[in-house]
Residue frames relative to the residue before (quaternion, step in Angstrom):
aa qw qx qy qz dx dy dz
M 1.0000 0.0000 0.0000 0.0000 0.00 0.00 0.00
E 0.5536 0.6475 -0.3919 0.3474 3.59 1.14 -0.60
G 0.6639 0.5174 -0.3093 0.4426 3.57 0.87 -0.92
Y 0.6421 0.5168 -0.3178 0.4687 3.54 1.05 -0.77
A 0.6530 0.5142 -0.3180 0.4562 3.59 0.95 -0.82
I 0.6543 0.5082 -0.3177 0.4611 3.58 0.99 -0.80
L 0.6831 0.4499 -0.2794 0.5029 3.59 1.12 -0.60
L 0.7218 0.4727 -0.2593 0.4340 3.58 0.83 -0.99
S 0.6082 0.5962 -0.3627 0.3782 3.60 0.93 -0.82
P 0.7189 0.4203 -0.2900 0.4716 3.64 0.70 -0.89
L 0.6283 0.5335 -0.3469 0.4475 3.59 1.04 -0.68
V 0.6618 0.4860 -0.2995 0.4860 3.58 0.97 -0.86
A 0.6536 0.5136 -0.3166 0.4569 3.60 0.92 -0.87
G 0.6631 0.5011 -0.3032 0.4661 3.59 0.94 -0.86
L 0.6516 0.5064 -0.3059 0.4748 3.57 1.01 -0.82
L 0.6475 0.5132 -0.3164 0.4661 3.59 0.95 -0.85
A 0.6587 0.5026 -0.3082 0.4675 3.58 0.95 -0.87
Q 0.6681 0.4958 -0.3106 0.4598 3.60 0.94 -0.84
V 0.6420 0.5011 -0.3229 0.4822 3.60 1.02 -0.74
A 0.6357 0.5152 -0.3277 0.4723 3.60 0.98 -0.81
K 0.6367 0.5238 -0.3183 0.4679 3.57 0.99 -0.86
F 0.6395 0.5338 -0.3111 0.4575 3.58 0.99 -0.90
V 0.6716 0.4907 -0.2979 0.4685 3.59 0.90 -0.93
I 0.6724 0.4940 -0.2998 0.4626 3.59 0.83 -0.96
F 0.6779 0.4895 -0.2917 0.4644 3.58 0.88 -0.95
S 0.6574 0.5089 -0.3112 0.4604 3.61 1.01 -0.80
L 0.6352 0.5227 -0.3345 0.4599 3.59 1.03 -0.71
K 0.6955 0.4700 -0.2704 0.4716 3.57 1.05 -0.75
H 0.8382 0.2370 -0.0607 0.4874 3.57 0.87 -0.99
G 0.5963 -0.5433 0.3775 0.4547 3.60 1.22 0.01
F 0.6083 -0.6058 0.3907 0.3320 3.54 -1.19 0.62
D 0.2069 0.7368 -0.6254 0.1523 3.55 -0.94 0.96
W 0.4755 -0.7052 0.4509 0.2707 3.59 -0.67 1.10
R 0.5790 0.6022 -0.3768 0.4002 3.61 1.11 -0.57
F 0.5707 0.6049 -0.3788 0.4061 3.60 1.17 -0.52
L 0.5547 0.6200 -0.3891 0.3955 3.60 1.20 -0.46
F 0.7627 0.3456 -0.1751 0.5178 3.58 1.18 -0.54
E 0.3365 0.7746 -0.4713 0.2542 3.58 1.26 0.41
Y 0.3313 -0.6823 0.6116 0.2253 3.53 -1.24 0.61
G 0.7655 0.3357 -0.2588 0.4841 3.54 -1.22 0.50
H 0.6799 0.5220 -0.3692 0.3592 3.54 -1.35 -0.27
M 0.6542 -0.5621 0.4016 0.3077 3.51 -1.46 0.11
P 0.6416 -0.3595 -0.6715 0.0911 1.68 -1.49 2.04
S 0.6144 -0.5478 0.4125 0.3902 3.57 -1.26 0.25
S 0.2949 -0.7724 0.5367 0.1686 3.58 -0.52 1.16
H 0.5898 0.5576 -0.3719 0.4505 3.60 1.11 -0.59
T 0.6673 0.4887 -0.2919 0.4804 3.57 0.95 -0.90
A 0.6310 0.5358 -0.3369 0.4487 3.58 0.95 -0.84
M 0.6725 0.4972 -0.2977 0.4603 3.58 0.90 -0.89
M 0.7104 0.4676 -0.2734 0.4494 3.57 0.82 -0.96
V 0.6427 0.4928 -0.3286 0.4859 3.60 0.99 -0.75
S 0.6304 0.5250 -0.3297 0.4672 3.57 1.03 -0.72
L 0.6429 0.5136 -0.3201 0.4696 3.59 0.93 -0.86
T 0.6783 0.4908 -0.2830 0.4679 3.56 0.86 -0.99
S 0.6634 0.5074 -0.3014 0.4599 3.59 0.93 -0.88
S 0.6777 0.4859 -0.3078 0.4581 3.57 0.86 -0.90
I 0.6324 0.5015 -0.3333 0.4873 3.61 1.01 -0.70
G 0.6471 0.5253 -0.3166 0.4530 3.59 0.95 -0.84
F 0.6804 0.4849 -0.2864 0.4688 3.57 0.94 -0.90
L 0.8014 0.3651 -0.1628 0.4449 3.56 0.78 -1.04
E 0.7581 0.3287 -0.1969 0.5277 3.60 1.08 -0.63
G 0.5158 -0.6387 0.4091 0.3983 3.56 1.25 -0.42
I 0.5083 -0.6714 0.4504 0.2966 3.56 -1.09 0.72
Q 0.5987 0.5462 -0.3647 0.4585 3.59 1.27 -0.04
S 0.5451 0.6591 -0.3862 0.3453 3.60 1.24 -0.25
S 0.6001 -0.5554 0.4452 0.3648 3.55 -1.27 0.49
E 0.6193 0.5601 -0.3412 0.4317 3.57 1.03 -0.79
F 0.6477 0.5131 -0.3172 0.4653 3.58 0.99 -0.82
A 0.6409 0.5257 -0.3242 0.4558 3.60 0.96 -0.86
I 0.6503 0.5050 -0.3117 0.4743 3.58 0.94 -0.88
A 0.6622 0.5152 -0.3046 0.4509 3.58 0.93 -0.91
V 0.6297 0.5292 -0.3350 0.4596 3.60 0.99 -0.79
V 0.6682 0.4950 -0.3027 0.4656 3.59 0.86 -0.95
M 0.6730 0.4867 -0.3021 0.4679 3.61 0.90 -0.86
T 0.6284 0.5316 -0.3321 0.4607 3.59 1.04 -0.76
L 0.6597 0.4971 -0.3069 0.4727 3.58 0.92 -0.86
L 0.6362 0.5261 -0.3238 0.4622 3.58 1.03 -0.75
V 0.6686 0.4931 -0.3006 0.4685 3.60 0.91 -0.90
I 0.6638 0.4943 -0.3093 0.4684 3.60 0.94 -0.85
S 0.6333 0.5202 -0.3285 0.4695 3.58 0.98 -0.80
D 0.6421 0.5186 -0.3139 0.4693 3.56 0.98 -0.84
A 0.6762 0.5009 -0.2968 0.4514 3.59 0.89 -0.92
L 0.7095 0.4628 -0.2605 0.4632 3.58 1.00 -0.80
R 0.8288 0.2837 -0.1139 0.4687 3.55 0.74 -1.03
L 0.7345 0.4405 -0.2685 0.4410 3.58 0.51 -1.11
R 0.7076 0.4567 -0.2779 0.4620 3.56 0.82 -0.95
M 0.5924 0.5430 -0.3729 0.4638 3.61 1.17 -0.44
Y 0.6109 0.5326 -0.3424 0.4752 3.58 1.08 -0.70
I 0.6324 0.5272 -0.3291 0.4623 3.57 0.95 -0.86
G 0.6560 0.5157 -0.3025 0.4607 3.57 0.98 -0.84
S 0.6551 0.5001 -0.3217 0.4661 3.59 1.00 -0.75
Y 0.6203 0.5134 -0.3439 0.4831 3.59 1.09 -0.61
G 0.6202 0.5397 -0.3369 0.4589 3.58 1.04 -0.73
K 0.6512 0.5114 -0.3096 0.4674 3.56 0.97 -0.86
T 0.6495 0.5164 -0.3120 0.4627 3.59 0.96 -0.88
L 0.6784 0.4811 -0.2918 0.4724 3.58 0.91 -0.89
N 0.6299 0.5202 -0.3348 0.4695 3.61 1.04 -0.71
N 0.6314 0.5145 -0.3291 0.4779 3.62 1.03 -0.75
L 0.6401 0.5199 -0.3181 0.4678 3.56 1.02 -0.80
I 0.6272 0.5239 -0.3278 0.4740 3.59 1.00 -0.80
D 0.6550 0.5109 -0.3062 0.4650 3.59 0.97 -0.88
Q 0.6781 0.5004 -0.2925 0.4520 3.59 0.90 -0.94
L 0.7240 0.4128 -0.2389 0.4983 3.57 1.03 -0.73
S 0.3747 -0.7550 0.4515 0.2927 3.58 1.37 0.02
L 0.3488 0.7503 -0.4834 0.2860 3.54 0.93 0.93
D 0.4687 0.7220 -0.4251 0.2798 3.58 1.25 -0.09
N 0.6357 0.5106 -0.3428 0.4666 3.62 1.23 -0.17
E 0.4842 0.6526 -0.4367 0.3858 3.57 1.29 -0.11
P 0.4550 -0.7185 0.4469 0.2774 3.62 -0.72 0.99
S 0.6958 0.4819 -0.2841 0.4504 3.61 1.06 -0.60
I 0.6821 0.4516 -0.2795 0.5027 3.62 1.27 -0.18
S 0.0001 0.7864 -0.6175 0.0200 3.54 -0.73 1.05
K 0.5891 -0.5919 0.4243 0.3502 3.52 -1.19 0.64
L 0.4048 -0.7007 0.5396 0.2324 3.54 -1.14 0.74
K 0.5308 -0.6029 0.4834 0.3480 3.55 -1.18 0.55
E 0.2814 -0.7964 0.5195 0.1290 3.58 -0.78 1.04
R 0.7483 0.3306 -0.1911 0.5424 3.59 1.18 -0.38
V 0.1561 0.7990 -0.5624 0.1446 3.58 -0.09 1.28
G 0.6775 0.4780 -0.2866 0.4800 3.60 1.21 -0.31
H 0.4718 -0.6650 0.5076 0.2785 3.52 -1.35 -0.11
R 0.4113 -0.6416 0.5848 0.2780 3.49 -1.30 0.52
P 0.6768 -0.5141 0.3307 0.4102 3.61 -1.16 0.47
E 0.6641 0.5039 -0.3247 0.4468 3.62 0.94 -0.77
E 0.6177 0.5317 -0.3431 0.4668 3.60 1.12 -0.57
I 0.6170 0.5175 -0.3228 0.4973 3.56 1.14 -0.70
F 0.6424 0.5381 -0.3216 0.4409 3.58 0.91 -0.93
W 0.7131 0.4474 -0.2684 0.4683 3.60 0.78 -1.01
G 0.6075 0.5321 -0.3531 0.4724 3.58 1.11 -0.58
A 0.6523 0.5077 -0.3074 0.4714 3.58 0.99 -0.87
L 0.6578 0.5070 -0.3079 0.4642 3.58 0.93 -0.89
L 0.6494 0.5098 -0.3113 0.4706 3.57 0.95 -0.86
G 0.6570 0.5177 -0.3052 0.4552 3.60 0.95 -0.87
F 0.6688 0.4917 -0.2937 0.4740 3.56 0.95 -0.88
A 0.6730 0.4954 -0.2949 0.4634 3.59 0.89 -0.94
A 0.6445 0.5179 -0.3251 0.4590 3.59 0.93 -0.86
T 0.6446 0.5242 -0.3174 0.4571 3.58 1.02 -0.77
I 0.6564 0.5038 -0.3166 0.4639 3.59 0.86 -0.92
I 0.6768 0.4911 -0.2939 0.4631 3.58 0.88 -0.94
L 0.6913 0.4837 -0.2902 0.4515 3.60 0.82 -0.97
I 0.6580 0.4823 -0.3176 0.4833 3.61 0.92 -0.82
G 0.6169 0.5403 -0.3407 0.4598 3.60 1.03 -0.72
I 0.6671 0.4868 -0.2945 0.4808 3.57 0.94 -0.88
M 0.6970 0.4895 -0.2855 0.4394 3.59 0.85 -0.95
T 0.6676 0.4911 -0.3178 0.4606 3.61 1.05 -0.61
M 0.5664 0.5796 -0.3933 0.4342 3.61 1.21 -0.25
F 0.7309 0.4095 -0.2324 0.4941 3.60 1.14 -0.53
């Protein structure tokens, strides 16, 4: 059962985070199926998946294992990317969109606006991490009962 928990926990956590993001985004902006596949926003599904993977490996393989060490490093890399690198990409998108507006190019059929919000805020990372950890504890608890 351990192998299944290590695989299922992050998938369930990521799905839960994406569904939560869809519900929150739909409540704020109206219902649209495209919101189910949005990047950024609350909670971070990437963080939920990685924290869940790391937690499940820690619980089932032990925090002294090589697998846990690899998972921790990968989790930190994904979180760093979500917080910093993707925010830079969003700021470049905003700058390019402002340039398009200033040059009055927004009516050109071949030019479309870039997404300005692709990264995460710290609180979105926090809630994604909490969701990932909680989903792992619950799922491993359920799986060990059977």
